[in-house]
C-alpha positions in Angstrom: 177.5 274.7 192.4 179.4 277.8 193.5 179.5 279.0 190.1 175.8 278.7 189.6 175.2 280.3 192.9 177.5 283.2 191.9 175.4 283.4 188.5 172.2 283.5 190.4 173.5 286.4 192.4 174.7 288.4 189.3 171.2 288.1 187.4 168.6 287.8 190.5 166.4 290.9 190.3 166.1 290.6 186.5 166.2 287.0 185.3 166.1 284.2 188.2 165.4 281.4 185.8 168.9 281.5 184.2 170.8 279.4 186.7 168.2 276.7 186.7 168.4 276.3 183.0 172.2 276.6 183.0 172.4 273.7 185.7 170.1 271.4 183.7 172.2 272.0 180.5 175.5 271.5 182.4 174.2 268.2 183.9 172.6 266.9 180.5 173.5 268.9 177.4 170.4 268.4 175.0 172.5 267.4 172.2 173.5 263.9 174.3 170.4 263.1 175.8 167.3 264.8 175.5 165.0 262.9 178.2 167.7 263.1 180.7 168.1 266.9 180.1 164.3 267.4 180.5 164.2 265.5 183.6 167.2 267.6 184.9 165.3 270.6 183.8 162.1 269.5 185.6 164.0 269.0 188.9 165.6 272.5 188.6 162.3 274.3 187.8 160.7 272.5 190.8 163.6 273.7 192.9 162.6 277.2 191.7 159.5 276.8 194.1 157.2 279.0 192.2 153.6 277.8 192.9 152.4 279.5 189.8 154.9 278.1 187.4 153.4 275.5 185.1 156.2 273.1 184.9 154.5 270.3 182.9 153.6 272.5 180.0 157.0 274.4 180.1 158.5 271.1 179.6 156.6 270.3 176.7 157.4 273.5 175.1 161.0 272.9 175.5 160.6 269.5 174.0 158.9 270.9 170.9 161.6 273.6 170.7 164.3 270.8 170.7 162.3 269.0 168.0 161.9 272.1 165.8 165.7 272.5 165.9 166.5 268.9 165.3 164.0 268.8 162.1 165.3 271.8 160.7 169.0 270.7 161.0 169.8 273.4 163.4 172.4 273.2 166.2 171.1 272.0 169.7 169.3 274.7 171.8 171.5 277.0 173.6 171.1 278.1 177.1 169.3 281.3 175.8 166.9 279.5 173.5 165.7 277.3 176.5 165.6 280.3 178.7 163.4 282.5 176.1 161.2 279.6 175.7 160.2 279.2 179.4 160.0 283.2 179.5 157.5 283.1 176.5 155.3 280.2 178.0 152.1 282.1 179.1 153.3 285.3 177.0 150.9 286.8 174.6 150.9 289.1 171.4 148.2 291.9 171.4 147.0 293.1 168.1 146.3 296.9 167.7 143.8 297.6 164.8 141.1 299.6 163.6 137.6 297.9 163.3 136.8 298.1 159.6 133.9 295.7 159.2 133.5 292.1 159.5 135.7 291.9 162.3 135.8 288.5 164.4 133.6 288.5 167.3 133.8 286.9 170.7 131.5 284.0 169.6 133.3 283.5 166.2 136.5 282.6 168.2 134.5 279.3 169.1 133.8 278.6 165.4 136.8 279.4 163.5 136.4 276.4 161.3 132.9 277.6 160.2 133.2 278.8 156.5 130.9 281.7 157.3 133.7 282.9 159.9 136.5 282.1 157.4 134.8 284.3 154.9 135.2 287.4 157.1 137.9 290.0 156.5 138.6 289.8 160.2 139.6 286.1 159.6 142.3 287.2 157.1 143.7 289.7 159.7 143.9 287.0 162.4 145.7 284.7 159.8 148.4 287.4 159.3 148.7 288.3 163.0 149.0 284.6 163.8 151.6 284.3 161.1 153.6 287.3 162.0 153.6 286.1 165.8 154.5 282.5 165.1 157.4 283.5 162.7 158.9 286.2 164.6 158.1 286.0 168.2 156.9 282.6 169.4 154.1 283.7 171.8 151.5 280.8 172.3 148.7 283.1 172.8 147.1 286.1 171.0 144.7 288.8 172.3 142.6 291.2 170.1 139.9 293.3 171.5 137.2 292.4 168.8 137.6 288.7 169.5 138.5 288.7 173.2 135.7 291.1 174.7 132.3 289.8 175.1 130.0 292.4 174.1 127.7 291.3 176.9 130.3 292.4 179.4 131.6 295.3 177.6 131.4 297.7 180.4 133.6 295.6 182.4 136.0 294.9 179.8 136.9 298.4 178.4 138.7 299.7 181.6 141.1 296.8 181.3 142.2 297.2 177.9 145.2 299.4 178.5 146.5 296.7 181.0 146.1 294.1 178.2 148.4 296.1 176.0 150.9 297.1 178.8 151.6 293.4 179.9 151.8 292.0 176.4 155.1 290.5 175.2 154.6 292.4 172.1 152.2 294.6 170.3 151.5 294.0 166.6 149.9 297.0 164.7 147.8 296.1 161.7 147.2 298.8 159.3 144.0 298.5 156.8 146.0 299.8 154.1 149.8 300.3 153.4 149.9 303.9 154.7 151.8 305.0 157.7 150.9 304.5 161.3 150.2 308.2 161.8 147.5 308.3 159.2 145.6 305.4 160.7 143.6 306.0 163.9 144.9 303.0 165.9 144.9 303.1 169.6 147.6 305.3 171.2 147.5 302.6 173.9 149.9 300.8 171.7 152.6 303.5 171.7 152.2 304.0 175.6 152.3 300.4 176.7 154.9 298.5 174.9 158.6 298.9 173.8 158.4 295.9 171.7 156.3 297.1 168.8 156.0 295.9 165.2 153.3 296.8 162.4 152.2 294.7 159.3 149.6 295.9 156.7 147.2 294.4 154.5 149.8 293.3 152.1 151.4 291.2 154.8 154.5 293.7 155.0 156.2 293.6 158.2 158.1 296.4 159.7 160.2 296.2 162.8 160.1 298.4 165.9 162.8 300.7 164.8 160.7 301.9 161.8 157.4 302.6 163.8 158.8 304.7 166.7 159.0 308.0 164.5 155.4 307.5 163.2 154.4 306.7 166.9 155.8 310.3 167.9 153.6 311.8 165.1 150.7 310.8 167.3 151.9 310.9 170.8 154.0 314.2 170.4 156.7 314.9 172.9 155.2 312.5 175.4 158.0 310.4 177.0 156.1 307.0 176.3 159.3 305.1 176.9 158.7 305.7 180.8 154.7 306.3 180.5 153.2 305.5 183.9 149.3 305.6 184.2 148.0 308.5 186.3 145.9 311.8 185.8 149.0 313.8 185.4 149.2 312.5 181.9 145.9 313.9 181.0 146.9 316.7 178.6 149.5 314.6 176.6 146.9 311.8 176.2 144.2 314.2 175.2 146.7 315.5 172.3 147.4 312.1 171.1 143.9 311.5 171.0 142.9 314.5 168.8 143.4 312.4 165.5 141.7 309.1 166.7 138.0 307.9 165.9 136.3 304.8 167.3 133.4 302.8 166.1 131.5 303.9 169.3 132.3 307.4 170.1 132.3 306.8 173.7 135.3 304.5 173.5 137.5 307.5 172.6 136.9 308.6 176.1 136.6 305.2 177.8 140.0 303.7 176.5 141.9 306.3 178.6 140.3 305.4 181.9 143.2 302.9 182.7 146.0 304.9 181.4 144.8 308.0 183.5 144.5 305.4 186.6 140.8 306.7 187.0 137.9 304.3 187.9 134.7 306.0 186.8 131.7 304.1 185.6 131.2 303.3 181.9 127.8 304.4 180.6 127.2 303.4 176.9 124.7 305.5 175.1 125.6 308.7 177.0 127.6 309.8 174.0 131.0 311.4 173.4 130.3 314.7 174.9 129.1 313.7 178.1 131.8 311.0 178.5 134.6 313.7 177.9 132.7 315.9 180.4 132.7 313.4 183.0 136.4 312.4 182.6 137.3 316.2 182.9 135.4 316.5 186.0 136.9 313.2 187.5 140.4 314.5 186.7 139.9 318.2 188.0 138.3 316.9 191.2 141.0 314.7 192.0 144.1 316.8 191.6 145.2 320.4 192.3 146.7 320.6 188.7 144.6 322.9 186.5 146.6 322.8 183.4 143.6 320.9 181.8 141.8 324.4 181.7 144.5 325.9 179.5 142.8 324.5 176.4 142.9 327.2 173.6 141.2 326.0 170.5 138.0 324.1 169.8 134.6 324.6 171.2 133.6 324.3 174.6 131.7 321.3 176.5 127.9 321.6 176.0 127.7 320.7 179.7 130.1 323.4 181.2 132.0 326.3 179.1 135.3 326.0 181.1 135.8 322.5 179.8 136.9 321.6 176.5 134.2 320.0 174.2 136.6 317.7 171.9 140.4 316.5 172.2 141.2 319.0 169.6 141.0 321.6 172.2 144.2 320.4 173.3 145.9 320.1 170.3 148.7 322.9 171.0 149.5 321.7 174.4 151.9 318.9 173.8 154.0 320.6 176.5 152.7 322.4 179.6 155.2 324.3 181.9 154.8 323.4 185.5 152.2 325.8 187.1 153.7 328.4 189.1 151.8 329.0 192.3 150.7 332.5 192.2 148.7 332.2 195.3 151.4 331.2 197.8 150.8 334.4 199.9 147.2 333.9 200.2 146.2 331.5 203.2 142.8 331.6 202.2 143.3 330.0 198.8 141.7 326.7 198.1 142.9 324.7 195.0 139.9 322.2 194.7 137.6 322.3 192.2 133.9 320.8 192.3 130.8 320.5 190.1 127.2 320.3 191.2 124.6 318.1 189.9 123.7 320.7 187.1 127.5 320.8 186.0 128.0 324.2 187.5 131.8 324.5 188.4 133.1 326.1 191.6 136.7 327.3 191.6 138.7 329.9 193.3 140.5 332.5 191.2 141.6 336.3 191.2 139.2 338.3 189.0 140.2 341.5 187.1 138.0 344.0 185.1 138.4 343.7 181.6 138.4 347.1 179.4 136.7 348.9 182.2 134.6 348.0 185.5 131.3 348.4 183.4 132.3 346.0 180.7 130.7 342.6 181.4 133.8 340.6 181.1 136.2 339.7 183.6 139.8 338.1 183.6 140.4 335.1 185.6 143.8 334.4 186.4 144.9 330.8 186.3 148.7 330.8 186.4 152.0 332.4 185.5 154.7 330.8 183.0 158.0 330.3 185.0 160.0 330.8 182.0 158.4 333.8 180.3 156.9 335.3 183.7 153.7 335.8 181.5 150.4 335.4 183.1 147.6 333.5 181.5 144.0 332.8 182.1 140.5 333.0 180.8 138.1 335.7 179.9 134.6 335.3 181.6 131.4 336.6 180.6 129.3 337.5 183.6 125.7 336.0 183.4 122.5 336.7 185.6 122.6 335.3 188.9 126.3 336.0 189.4 127.4 332.9 187.5 130.1 333.3 184.6 130.3 331.6 181.2 134.1 331.1 179.4 134.7 333.1 176.3 138.4 332.5 175.7 141.9 331.9 176.8 144.0 334.8 177.3 147.7 335.5 177.6 149.0 338.6 179.3 152.4 340.6 179.7 153.5 341.1 183.3 153.3 344.8 182.9 149.6 344.6 182.0 148.7 343.0 185.2 148.4 344.7 188.4 149.6 342.8 191.6 147.7 339.5 192.2 144.3 340.1 193.9 142.7 338.0 196.6 141.3 334.9 195.2 137.5 334.4 195.3 135.0 331.4 194.8 133.3 332.0 191.6 130.7 329.6 189.9 130.9 328.9 186.0 128.2 327.1 184.1 
């Protein structure tokens, strides 16, 4: 027992199950007496005192593992085999795929023996997914959005999708053709949520994790997705990664990011992509003092406010954004908060500079300074009637072209 206690101290915090399995195998090696081993394992697992551990089903899973080993003429299961079987119990594999017609629905899952259901392309996709998981991983449960989301409760299910990917034992990517991952607009959630990622295509060709990572980087750019943690600070990288993605329902391109950004805002199907992206940007900008989301350079503005991007392509060149140099440190009156009224008018505090003469109808709004090049950047604004402004374009300025930083002021942009 002293050896087992020492082993427990060595592995606690990463795998506390090991000593219990080890103790059962020391007492009754499976090769000698299966039932006595199962009884010993039961006693050990019960001593683990985890109220959520389904001891009965786990023991049945271990019995099946032993039977499979014996049927195949393989050596008796090792401590690692049993340990992995227990770890896998309750684990699930998640399928990342593009909806390409004839997908299995939530109601189809209850009728998988129906010939009409089996005739769907989605059934063949499910068969391939099941075979891959059974052959290579051993998970007992599968999760796929088309089959596991009830369309009648879609509003409640979509924000949870990132969590399903993040907590899966393995993510398997299905490609509708034999092309590369970067050419198929599958969900970026897969690359951000799991380290154990595999893919297979319509020909059932299977590729292991190492061959998928480089392709994932083509989509996620330089984002450190190995250590990805949800939060609004990930917005620009996620927006860049979404620039090539398309979904069956346009709003889902936006809604699928809510959990990854750790943002809880209502889902409103029918509002359209433009409105959904606008609401997401408003939620981010009003929850943080980080203004880098306003640095977008390409694409068209949002139809709801010219200062906001109208498509994920607007952030295509912003894989990496330098930390914002606080150019307003010397001004006690500076307020970094941003707000929007019910008409979509933005209220923001910036320093304004005449552009090409005081009588010219444009102003340069200073947003920040690059700490590496010391260059300034901001946006060119056009003054409208009523004292409001409209964004025209993103501007970079050399230091020598800029006077001293002016006192910041509140302005309104529509």
